[in-house]
N, C-alpha and C positions, 0 to 999 in steps of 0.2 A: 830529628832522627826518629824513625818509627820504633814502637815498643815491640818486644818479642812476645811469644805466646804466653810466657810465664810472667810478663810484666804486671805490675800492680799500679793502680791510680796513685798519683802523687798526693801525699797528705796535705791537708789544709794548713795554712800558717797558724801557728799556736795562738796568736792574738786575735784571730778572726772569730766571729760567732759560730761559723760552721765548724772551725777547728775546736772550739770549746765544747760544742755538743758532741762531736766525734770522740774527743778525749773523755768526756763524761761517760759516754756509753762504754768505751774500752775499759775504763776503770771499774765501772759497775760489773762488767763481766769478770775481770780479774778478782774482784772482791768476792764474787760468788764462788769462784774456784778455790780461793783460800779458805772460805768458810767450810767448803766441803772437805778440806784436807785435815780438819780436826784441831783440838786445842794444843797449845805448847806450854812448857814449864820453865821456870827460871831456876838456874842453878849455877853457882860459881861464876867464874869470869866469862866462860862461854855463854852462860845465860844472859849476863849483862850485855855482852857484845851483841847478842841477838836482840835484846830488848830495845836498844837505841834505834837501830834501823826500823824495827817494827813500829815503834812509836811514831817515827817520821812517816811511815806508810799510812798509819791510821789517820794522822793529821791530814795527809794529802787526800786520802780516800774520803774523808768527811766532806771536803770541798767538791770532789768528783761526784759523790752521791747526790749532793744538792743540785749539781748541773744536770745529772741524769733525770732526777725527779722533775726538774723544770722543763726538760725536753718532752717528757711524756704528757699527752693531752687526751682528754675524753671528748669524743665527737659522736654525733648521731648520724648514722648513714641509713637512708631510706631508698631501697631499690624496688621500683615498681610497686610502691605502696606498702612494702614490708620493712618496718623500721627496726633498727637495733643500735644500741649504744656500745662503743668499743674504745679501747685505748690504743693510741698509735703514736709513733715517732715521726710520721709523715709530715713533711714541711708544707705540702700543698695538695690540692685536690687530685692532681695526676698521680702523685705518689700513693695517696690513700686508695684510689681505685686500682692501681697496680698491685698493692699489697693484698687487696681483697679479691683480686682476680676478676674484676668487673671490666668488661670490654664494651666500649660504646662506639656507635657508628654515626653516619651522617644524619640519620632520621631520629636519633635519640636526643633527649634533653638532659643536660647536667646543670644543676644550680647549687652553689655558685659555679661560674664558668671554669673549665679546666685551666690549671695554672694558678688559680687563686690561692694565696697563703692561708693555712689553717691555724686557727687559735682554739684554745680550750673552750669547749661548749658550743662549737660551730655545728651546723647541720648541713649535710650534703644530700641532695635529692637527685636520684637517677630515674628517668622514665624512658622506657624503650619504645621506639617507634614500631607500629604494626601496619602492614599493608591491608587495606580494605577495598574490595571491588564493590563499588556502590552503584546500583542501578536504580535510577529515579525515573519513574513513569516511562520505563522502556529505554532510557538512555544511560549507558554505563560509563564509568570513569574509575580510575584507580587512584586512591588517596592514601597518604600516610598519616597516622594519628598516634598520639601517645595515650589516648583514652584506653581504659581497661575494659569498658563495657560498651555495648551497642548504643545505649542511651547517651553516654558521654561523647561517643564518636559522632553521632548525629548532631549533637549540639556544637561540637568543636568545629565541624565543617560547615555549619550554618544551614542545615537542612530543616525546612519547616515541617516538623513532625506532628504537630497538633492535628488530630483526626486522621493521621496517615495510617496505612496498613503496612506493617513491617514483617518481612518473611521469617525473622527469628525473634526470639524474646528480647525485649529491650534491655533486660537485666543480664543478658548472656555475656560472659567474659570473652574477650578477644585474645586469642593466643598470639605469641610472637610470629607464628606462621601465617597469621592473617585470617580473613573471613570474607565470605560473599554475603552481601545484604541487599535485598530488593525492597524498595520503598514505593508505595503507591499513594500519592498525595490525594487529599480530598478535593474534588472538583464539583463545579455546578454544571449539570447537564439537563437539557430540556428534551422531553420525549413527546412527540405528537402521535397520538394513536386514537382511532375511533372518534375523531372529531374533538378530542380533548388534548390539552397541553398539560404535561406534568413536569415540574422542575424539581430536581432532587440534588442532594449532596451525596457524592458517592466516591468510593475508592476503586470502582470497577476497572479491570484491566482490559476489557473488551466491550464493544457496543452491545453484544449479546448479554453480558453481565449487567450492563446499565439498564437494559430493558427489563430484565428479571428483577433488578432492585426496585424498579418503579412499579412492580406488581402487574406487569403486562405479560400476557401469555401469547406466545407465537404458536400457531397450529398449522398443520398441513404445509402449504407452499409459502406461508407468510415469511417475510424477510424485512430488512431495514434498508434505509436509503444509503447507508454506508456499509462496507463489508462487515459482517457480524464479528469477525475477529480483529477489526481495526481498533486502535486505541482512542477512547473518547477524550477529547481535549476539554479544557475548562471553557465554559460558555458555549459549547457546541449544541446544536439542535439535531436530533435524530428522528426521522420520520419512520413510523412502522407501516409497512406495506402489507395490507390484507389482500391476499391473492387467492382466487378461485379459478380452477380450470374446468372447462366443459367441452363437449364435442357437438358439432353440428354436421348434419348430413344434408347435402343439397344435390338436386338433380339438375344437371346443366346440359345444354345442347352440344352435340358434336357436329360441326359444320360438314356439309357434303361437298364433294368435288363436282365440277362440270366437265363432261367429256364431249368434245366436239368432233364430228365426222363430216367429211365433205360429201355433198349431194349434187351431182351434175344436173339433176332435173330442176334444181332451184336456181333462180337468178342470183348472180353475184351480189353479195351484200345482204342476202336474205338468210335469216336464221329461223329454223323451226324447231320448237322444243318437242322432241320425240318422247321423252319421259321426264316428268317432273322429279326434281330431287327431293329427298326427305332427310332432315337432320336426324342424327342419332342421339342417344341419351347416355350420359355417364353419371355415375353416383360418386360424389366427392365428399370426403370426410375432412372437416377442419377442426383444429384445436383452437378454442377461444379462451383467452385469459382476461380476467377482470381484476383490475388493481384499484383498491379503494373505491369500488363501485364504478370505475370507468372501464368500458369495454376497449380492449386493445385490438389491433388488426389481426384477423384470423390467420392462422398458419395451416397450410395444406398438409395433411397427414398421409392420405391415401386416396386413390381414385380407381373406379372400375367402370368399364363400358358395359352397359346393360342392353343397349340396342345399337347395332351398327348403322351408320348413315347409308343412304341410297344415293348414288351419283346421279346428277342431272345429265340427260343426254340431249344434245343439240345437233341438228343437221345444218350445215353451212353451205349455201349455194355457191356454185362455181360457174354456172351458165351465164353468159353475157346477155343482158336483156336488150331487146331492140330499142333503138333510139327514136324511130319515126313511126307515127300512126297517121295514115292518110286522113285528112279532114280535120286533124287537131294540131298539126305542126304550125308554127308561126304565131301561136297565141302566147300571151304573157303568163306562163305558168308560175313564174317566180313571184309575180304580184299576187296571184291567187293563194300561193302557199303562205306568203307573209300575212295575208289577211286572215286565213283560216287557223294557222298554228304558230304564227310568228316565225315561220321558216324553220321549225324544229321537227326533224323526222320522227322523233320518239314522243312527241306531244300526245297527251291523253286528256280528254275533257273531264270535268269534275264528276260526271256520272259514270265514267269508265266505259261509255258506249262507243265513243268515236276516238280514232287515233290516227297518228301519222301527219304528214305534211298537209293532206287534203281532207283530214277528218273523215276517213271511211268508217262505216260500221263493219264489223267482222263479216256479216253475211254478204254484204255487197262486195267486199274485198274478195272473198272466196268465189263469188259468182263470176268475177272477172279473171279467175285463174290464179289468184293469189293463195298462198298457203300460210297457215298460222294467223298471226295478227298483223295488220298493216304497219303498226309502229315498229315491228321487228324487222321489216324489210328495208332494203337500201333505198336511198332517195331516188335513184334512177328507176328502180322498179315501181316505186310509188307514183312517180310521174308517168310512167308507161301505163299503169292501170288507170290513172286519172284520165289520160287521153282516150283510152278505150271507153271509159264511162261517158265522156263528152260526146264521142261519136254516136253512142246509143241514145243519150238523153239531153244532149246539149248542156247548157249552164244551169239547168234547173236543180241538180243535186246540191248546188251552192247558192241558195236563194239570196243571201246577203252579200257574198263576195264574188259571185260569178261574173258580174259586170267588169271586174278588174282584168279579166282575161283579154279584154278588147282595148286596153290602154297601151 
């Protein structure tokens, strides 16, 4: 059956140890109240009647006081390193902490463990857990520690702090609210610069800091083989890049166009250059970068045309050439062409004097009605002019190959 709101806990059995301690405490409190009520006197029968029960009470109280004194114990309580000695009737660690208003959580340490019975002279130690955000070489994690200082916390979580750079004083206290701690361990880094290798031990947080720690100065466009703000790892090699930038200005040709126009006075396949083309000139500026003495590919920055190109003008014949020349038809003109030029209409001898299938010189060509150079004319026109020449002079213009006309 449930107890009402004014119910009291059931008393312990008189013969039990807990009952004895409770009785001793109750008697001690009653004795204290009687002492505060003042002395009494003996007188007559009433006084005697009062004396007998009081004597009995004194006898009982003497035994209760002994039990009360036995229940009281002196213990030492240390809370977060602050010790004090106190007297308590608490039976175990839980009761002691409750009496003293000490609340513990999952990350706190209590020794001996909660629930352990207390004896006179015992020591109870409480250490509160503290959250620490620990960032080691750029990597963060949250840990709980009962250490009271940064130095103790680093040792407790196993951080190799020898030679390390710590963002706060190692002797700084850690409040129960926690603390952020950045640690940069000491690492070995090799710097390659100006043909030399320098190996240092450093706490640098960036490649830039490692370069400076090695006594290397970066100037102008100089940089490193890794991003300057990257974290230098243990054993890493960082190369310093000496960079110089210059400009080069070059004059480059601008190609000309070729414009062709039809000429009905020229035989088909014949082209005559009416005006020679001329290339223009542009001025181009390049940025040239040199890295550690090695020239990089130039990069175009700007350009300006300083002279415009002149187009080449060519007249192209549309007139159909005659195919027959009396007195020259029926000869083996193909054999003659093969002997003179290998059958190539645009062939030119090494001296540049003779050209075309039949190796005309320009003067003879033009005397036969040809225009421009023979090698620029069509094969049909070249054969036509060769036939006309044969009618005038026979095979003599071709002293070595002329006999092939008759095969």
